[in-house]
Structure formats: C-alpha cells, structure tokens
N, C-alpha and C positions, 0 to 999 in steps of 0.2 A: 379867247373865244377861239374854238375849234369847229371846223366843218365837219358835217357826219353827212356823208354819202349813203342815201339809203334809195332801192330801187331805182325811180326816177325823178327823186328830189333833192334838196339839199338841206340840211338843218341844222341850225346853230345850237352849241351846248360849251359847258364850261369842260376843262380838262386837255387830256391830250388828243390828239388827231385819230379817230377811227375809222376807219373807209373799210367798203365792202359794196360790192355792184353785183345785181342779181339780174337774173331772167327766168322765166316761167315755161316750162314745158310739160305740156298735156302728157301723164302716165296710159300708156296703152296696156301694158303686159306688166306683169308682177317682175319680171327679171331686171325693169328700170329702177325697182326701189332699192336704197341700200340702208343699211345702218346707220344711223347720223343723219339723213334726209331730212330736210322741212315739207312738208306737203301741207297743202290748203284745199278744201273744198269751197265750193258754193252755197252760203246758206242763207235764209230769208230772203226768198225769192230772186237771189243772185244781187242782193243789194250789199252785203258783205259776205266774207269768207271766215272759216275758220281755218286754225293751224295748228299742226302738231309735230312732235318730232317721232320718226321713223326709229323704233329700239331694236327691232327685230324683223326677218322677213324668210319666212317659210315657203319656197318656191313650189314644193312639192305637194302641198295643200293647198296653196293657191290663198292663205292668209299671211297677215303680218299683225306685228305689235306697234302700238303708238303711246307716247305719253302725250297730253294733253293738257290742258287748264279749258276746264267745258264749263259753262252756265246752268246744264240740266242738275233738277233740282231732289233726284233720287236719294242722296243721304241724307237731304234735312237742312244742306247749306245752299246758301244762294251760289255756289260754282267750287267746283272741286278741281285737283289736280289726278288725275287716275289714267293706270294703266287698262290699256283695251286690246284685245285681239278682234281684228276685223278679218272678211273674207274679201277677197278681190275680187271687185265686180268691174268688170268693162264698161259698163252702162252709167258706175258712178264716176263723175268730173272729177278726177285729182289731179291737181297741180303739183308738179315738183318747181321749189323753188331752189334754183342754182344759183351757188355762190360762186363769181368768178373769181376773190381774191377777199380776202378780209376773214376767211372763216378758220375756227378752229379744227384740230384733229376730231375724227370723227368718232375714237373711241371717248375723247373728252366729252363731245357732245351728248354721245349716251348716258356717260356719268353724271354730267350736270341733269339731264330730264331724271336721272334717278334720285339724285340729289335734293331737287324740289318735290319730286314723289315724297321723298321721307320727310322733308322742311312740312309740307302740308299734311301729313300725318300726326305729325307731332305738334306744329302750331298755327294749322290754319292760316296758309298764307292768304291776305285777303284779295280780291278779285278787284278790279276796279277798269272801265271801260276804257277810260281816258288813260291812265298810267300804269295799268297792269292787267292785261288782257291774254287771250292766248295767243295774239303775235309778239307781246312783249317776252311773253314766254317762251315761244317759239325762237325769236334772233339772239335772246341773252343764250341760250343752250349753245348756238351755233357761232356766234360772234364775240361773245362775253358784254354784249351792250343792250340792254332793253329796249327796242323800237317797235314803234309800229307804223308802218307805211300808211295803212288803212285810217289811222287817226290824225296822222300830218295832212293827208290828202282832203279829209273830209272838215278837217278844221283848218284850213291852211294860213288863215290868218294872222291864228294865235297860237300855231305849233311851236314856234320856239319857247313859247314859256311851258308849254305842255309837256313838249320832250325834256327839258330842263328840269322840270319836276318830275319826270319819270327815270332821270339820271341820278336822282337822290338816293342815297344807301337805302338798300334794300335789304331785307334778310338773306338774300341770295345772291 
C-alpha cells in the first residue's frame, strides 16, 4: 500500500509512492497564469469546482487557452475534452492550484493535455464523476496520477476504494 498526499488529505492506493502537495491562490492578473498551470473555477452555486489545464497565455489581448474535461452537452456527448480560448476577467474567480512538489515539467503537462484532447477525439474518453472527472484530468496532466480532492472530500468514508478504482489502467 502507498500513501498518496493530495491537497489536505491522505489517500491509500496500490503501487509506488506518489507525493504532491498543493495550495490555492486567487488569480487577479493574467500575468499570474503560465502554460502548464492547473486552475479551477467555482460552479454549481459554489458547491463544486471545475478544473482545467492552461496551455497558453496571451497577456497582450487578455486571453488564455485551456484544455478541460467538461460536461457541456454541445457536441451531443455527455462530456468532452476540449480546447477553449477564454477572456481574462478580473471578476471571474479563478483559483490557481500551486504544486509545491510532485508535479511534472510544464511542457510535459501541456503535452499530456493535448494527448488527452486527441484521444478524446479518436475514442471518446468516458467521463465519470467519481473516477474520471475534470479534476482527475487536470491532476493526471500535472502529476501523472488521476486524483480528485473533491471526490475524496465528499466521499471520505469510501475514498480509498474510489481512488483505487480511479488509479486503474486508463486509456491515458
């Protein structure tokens, strides 16, 4: 058994030790964003957050590009991995997830996000709120481990089982 440290909790899983520790920082200026960043936004009346990976930043025109696993049904699928250019707006609460250690190189993070975008287009990666959601997507791109602090926190009594299932082989 290996202990996996995520945000504020410890999860039990099988395999080698994988440690990463995070802190949150509110983004007030586009210059705080960098390629390879993990960001989150409040959704659902603040009950949960949506997670994404920043793949490019354009400070000169106040825009940035994200790749994220979203539940929007525009494509006819229940969820999709998509690339999206957004305008930076100060009144939008963007939270930067800072990894103190345990993260991959930023260029590797961006490459992983594009790899999943391509995989989704080719084989429609399946969205699952407990084992393969937007936070699993972002943490896998950043750390190589698909974990969700939100799921762990909400389902603390059975989190070790969910995270073990979430650690099983994936198409990415």
